[in-house]
C-alpha positions in Angstrom: 0.0 0.0 0.0 1.2 3.5 -0.8 0.2 6.9 0.6 1.0 9.1 -2.3 4.4 7.7 -3.3 5.3 6.5 0.1 5.3 2.7 0.7 3.8 1.8 4.0 3.3 -1.9 3.9 0.7 -4.4 2.7 -1.7 -3.8 5.7 -0.1 -1.0 7.8 -0.7 -0.8 11.6 -0.3 2.8 12.6 0.2 4.8 15.7 -2.4 7.6 16.0 -1.5 11.2 16.8 -2.2 11.8 20.5 -1.4 14.9 22.5 1.4 14.3 25.1 1.6 10.7 24.1 2.8 10.2 20.5 6.0 12.2 21.0 9.4 11.1 19.6 10.4 8.8 22.6 7.1 6.9 22.4 7.0 6.9 18.6 10.5 5.4 18.5 9.5 2.6 20.8 6.4 1.9 18.8 8.3 1.7 15.5 10.7 -0.8 17.0 7.8 -2.9 18.3 6.0 -3.1 14.9 4.2 0.2 14.1 4.4 0.7 10.3 3.6 4.4 10.4 3.6 7.0 13.1 2.2 10.5 13.5 3.3 13.5 15.6 1.2 14.9 18.3 -1.4 17.3 16.7 0.1 20.8 16.3 -1.9 24.0 16.3 -1.5 25.9 13.0 -1.3 29.3 14.8 1.5 28.0 17.0 3.6 27.1 14.0 2.9 30.4 12.4 4.0 32.3 15.5 7.1 30.1 15.8 6.0 29.0 19.3 8.6 26.9 20.9 6.4 24.1 22.0 4.8 23.8 18.5 8.1 23.9 16.7 9.5 21.2 19.0 6.6 18.9 18.0 8.0 19.0 14.4 11.1 17.1 15.5 11.6 13.5 14.6 14.4 11.0 13.8 15.0 9.2 10.5 14.3 5.9 12.2 10.7 7.0 12.8 9.9 7.1 9.1 7.4 6.9 7.5 5.9 9.7 9.6 3.2 12.2 9.2 3.0 15.6 10.9 -0.5 16.4 11.9 -1.8 20.0 12.1 -5.1 21.5 13.1 -6.9 24.8 12.8 -9.8 26.5 11.2 -8.4 29.4 9.1 -7.5 28.6 5.5 -4.5 30.9 5.3 -3.1 29.8 8.7 -3.5 26.1 7.8 -1.7 26.7 4.5 1.2 28.5 6.2 1.4 25.9 8.9 1.4 23.1 6.3 4.3 24.8 4.6 6.2 25.1 7.9 5.6 21.5 8.6 6.7 20.5 5.1 10.1 22.1 5.8 10.7 19.5 8.5 10.5 17.0 5.7 8.0 14.4 7.0 6.6 11.8 4.6 3.1 13.3 4.7 1.1 16.2 6.1 -2.0 15.1 8.1 -5.0 17.3 8.7 -6.9 16.9 12.0 -10.7 17.2 11.5 -11.6 14.7 14.2 -10.2 15.9 17.6 -13.3 16.1 19.9 -11.5 17.9 22.8 -13.4 21.0 23.9 -10.4 23.4 23.9 -9.8 22.5 20.3 -13.4 22.4 19.1 -14.2 25.7 20.9 -11.6 27.4 18.8 -13.1 26.0 15.6 -10.5 23.3 15.0 -10.6 19.5 15.0 -14.0 18.0 14.8 -15.6 21.4 14.8 -15.0 21.5 11.0 -17.5 18.7 10.7 -20.1 21.4 11.2 -18.8 23.4 8.3 -18.0 21.0 5.5 -17.4 23.7 2.9 -14.7 25.3 5.1 -13.2 21.8 5.8 -12.9 21.1 2.1 -11.6 24.6 1.3 -8.8 24.2 3.9 -8.0 20.7 2.5 -7.9 21.8 -1.1 -5.7 24.8 -0.3 -3.2 22.7 1.6 -3.1 20.0 -1.1 -2.4 22.7 -3.7 0.4 24.3 -1.6 2.5 21.4 -0.4 4.4 18.8 -2.4 4.1 16.1 0.3 1.0 13.8 0.2 -1.8 15.2 2.3 -3.9 12.8 4.5 -6.9 13.5 6.7 -8.1 12.0 10.0 -11.8 12.6 10.9 -14.9 11.1 12.4 -18.3 9.9 11.2 -19.8 13.3 11.7 -20.6 15.9 14.3 -23.5 13.9 15.9 -25.9 11.0 15.2 -28.2 13.0 12.8 -25.2 14.3 10.8 -23.0 11.4 9.9 -21.6 12.7 6.7 -18.5 10.5 6.3 -19.7 8.6 3.2 -20.1 11.7 1.1 -17.3 13.6 2.8 -14.8 10.8 1.9 -15.6 11.3 -1.8 -15.3 15.1 -1.5 -12.0 14.8 0.2 -10.7 12.4 -2.4 -11.9 14.9 -5.1 -9.8 17.7 -3.6 -6.7 15.6 -3.7 -6.0 13.8 -0.4 -3.8 10.7 -0.5 -5.4 8.7 2.3 -8.3 9.0 4.8 -8.4 7.8 8.4 -11.9 7.4 9.9 -12.6 7.1 13.6 -15.8 5.2 14.1 -17.5 7.7 16.4 -19.1 11.1 16.1 -17.8 14.1 17.9 -20.8 14.1 20.2 -19.7 10.6 21.4 -16.2 11.8 22.3 -14.6 8.4 23.3 -17.7 6.9 24.9 -19.8 4.0 23.8 -18.8 1.6 21.1 -17.2 2.7 17.8 -19.4 2.1 14.8 -17.4 0.5 12.0 -20.4 0.2 9.7 -19.9 3.5 7.9 -16.2 3.0 7.6 -17.0 -0.2 5.7 -19.5 1.8 3.5 -16.8 4.2 2.6 -14.3 1.5 1.7 -16.9 -0.5 -0.3 -17.8 2.6 -2.4 -16.4 1.8 -5.9 -15.7 5.5 -6.5 -13.2 5.5 -3.6 -9.6 4.8 -4.8 -7.5 6.2 -1.9 -6.5 4.1 1.1 -9.0 4.0 3.9 -7.7 3.5 7.4 -9.9 2.4 10.2 -9.6 3.7 13.8 -11.6 3.1 17.0 -11.8 0.3 19.5 -8.9 -1.7 18.2 -7.2 -3.0 21.4 -5.7 -6.3 20.4 -5.3 -8.8 17.6 -8.9 -10.1 17.6 -10.4 -6.7 17.5 -8.1 -5.7 14.6 -9.0 -8.8 12.7 -12.7 -8.0 13.3 -12.3 -4.5 11.9 -10.4 -5.7 8.9 -13.1 -8.4 8.2 -16.1 -6.1 8.8 -14.8 -3.0 6.9 -12.2 -4.2 4.4 -10.0 -1.2 5.3 -6.5 -0.9 3.9 -4.9 -0.4 7.3 -5.6 0.2 11.0 -4.7 3.1 13.2 -4.4 2.5 17.0 -4.6 5.3 19.5 -5.6 4.7 23.1 -4.9 0.9 22.8 -1.2 1.7 22.4 -0.9 3.9 25.5 1.6 2.1 27.7 1.3 -0.9 25.4 3.6 -0.4 22.4 3.7 -4.2 22.0 0.2 -4.0 20.5 1.5 -3.5 17.0 3.5 -6.7 16.8 0.6 -8.5 18.6 -1.9 -7.3 16.0 0.4 -8.3 13.2 1.0 -11.8 14.6 -2.7 -12.4 15.1 -3.6 -11.2 11.6 -0.9 -13.6 10.2 -1.5 -16.7 12.4 -4.8 -16.3 14.1 -3.0 -16.8 17.4 -2.5 -14.5 20.3 1.1 -13.5 20.9 1.9 -13.6 24.6 2.7 -10.3 26.4 6.3 -9.7 27.2 7.8 -10.7 30.5 8.3 -8.2 33.3 11.9 -7.6 32.6 11.1 -6.4 29.1 8.2 -4.2 30.4 10.6 -2.6 33.0 13.3 -2.0 30.3 10.9 -0.4 27.8 9.4 1.8 30.6 12.9 2.8 31.6 13.9 3.6 28.0 10.8 5.6 27.5 11.4 7.7 30.6 15.1 8.4 29.9 14.5 9.2 26.3 11.6 11.5 27.2 13.7 13.3 29.9 16.5 13.9 27.4 14.0 15.3 24.9 11.7 17.4 27.0 13.3 17.7 30.5 12.9 15.7 33.7 9.8 17.4 35.1 7.7 17.1 31.9 8.9 13.5 31.3 7.9 12.5 34.9 4.4 14.0 34.5 3.7 12.6 31.1 4.8 9.1 31.6 2.5 8.7 34.5 -0.4 7.9 32.1 1.6 4.9 30.9 2.4 3.2 34.2 -0.9 1.3 34.7 -0.8 0.0 31.2 2.9 -0.9 31.1 2.5 -3.1 34.2 -1.1 -4.3 33.7 -1.8 -7.8 35.0 1.1 -7.9 37.5 -0.2 -9.1 40.9 -0.1 -6.8 43.9 1.2 -3.9 41.8 -0.8 -1.1 43.3 1.7 -0.1 45.9 4.4 0.3 43.2 2.1 2.3 41.0 1.5 4.7 43.9 5.2 5.0 44.4 5.8 5.6 40.7 3.1 8.3 40.6 4.6 10.0 43.6 8.2 9.9 42.4 9.7 13.4 42.1 13.0 12.5 40.3 14.2 10.3 37.5 16.5 8.6 40.0 13.6 7.7 42.2 11.7 6.1 39.3 14.7 4.1 38.3 15.1 2.7 41.8 11.4 1.8 41.9 11.7 0.1 38.5 14.7 -1.9 39.7 12.7 -3.0 42.8 9.8 -4.0 40.6 12.0 -6.1 38.4 13.5 -7.9 41.4 10.4 -8.4 43.5 7.4 -8.9 41.3 6.5 -12.1 39.6 8.0 -12.6 36.2 
């Protein structure tokens, strides 16, 4: 399968763009553990235009992360075009437009899923970016704003017509946020449309090999994007691939590997964004990294309370020595 001219594998399993999660340290781990394509955290177009330090830092990636997409969001045509040009200068493999983020602070500013309430503007932004950049342009969006306005089947055709190279569809509306069950039915309708020629990537409620196989069978998508299912569980990419190939469940790694990956994640993150930020952001991964380990709660409390990298490393060493392998 290709996105534009970029080869991404026969059935790529991708890491979704997630704020404060899909940063370079975590992306590098996911690539090593089977992710075929990764995306940056979503970046505000206005931040890139203003040369804001945090936004510019999000453009950074290593060659070993390729293929990689830089995802931007915003609601102003000129700002999105300028931001896409700035992002292209970082030389990613593609530029991804976020029309699906349901978070209030993004939507209230007219970005992300808010554009599903103004399809003409969404298409105008997309077409302008496609015409401006040389890199392939991809889009990630949802089924629609709410239950009565599920527009994705028609929208997919419209986005294809203005020149995007691939479309990722999350199987929920904005109104659902992340609640309830993802509806893959319309993703399948988009893929089954004989007028659709671009790759269609499914997203939503893929948490393991069996759910990935179910999505593939039900929708016929060309690839799968995994978001929350990868948080603290970068092994999910190889597990999904193994299940799709063999129909068997790949066992989870042993405790020693979990500890080592967590340690690597923390140290790489600290080197990239500083000790304090790294300590805060990795906390959302702990429960997932060590899921299923008996009597782990006291250690999790200790990890959450740790105030320095050194303290976390000592706790990880104790976990490796004392917990069941």
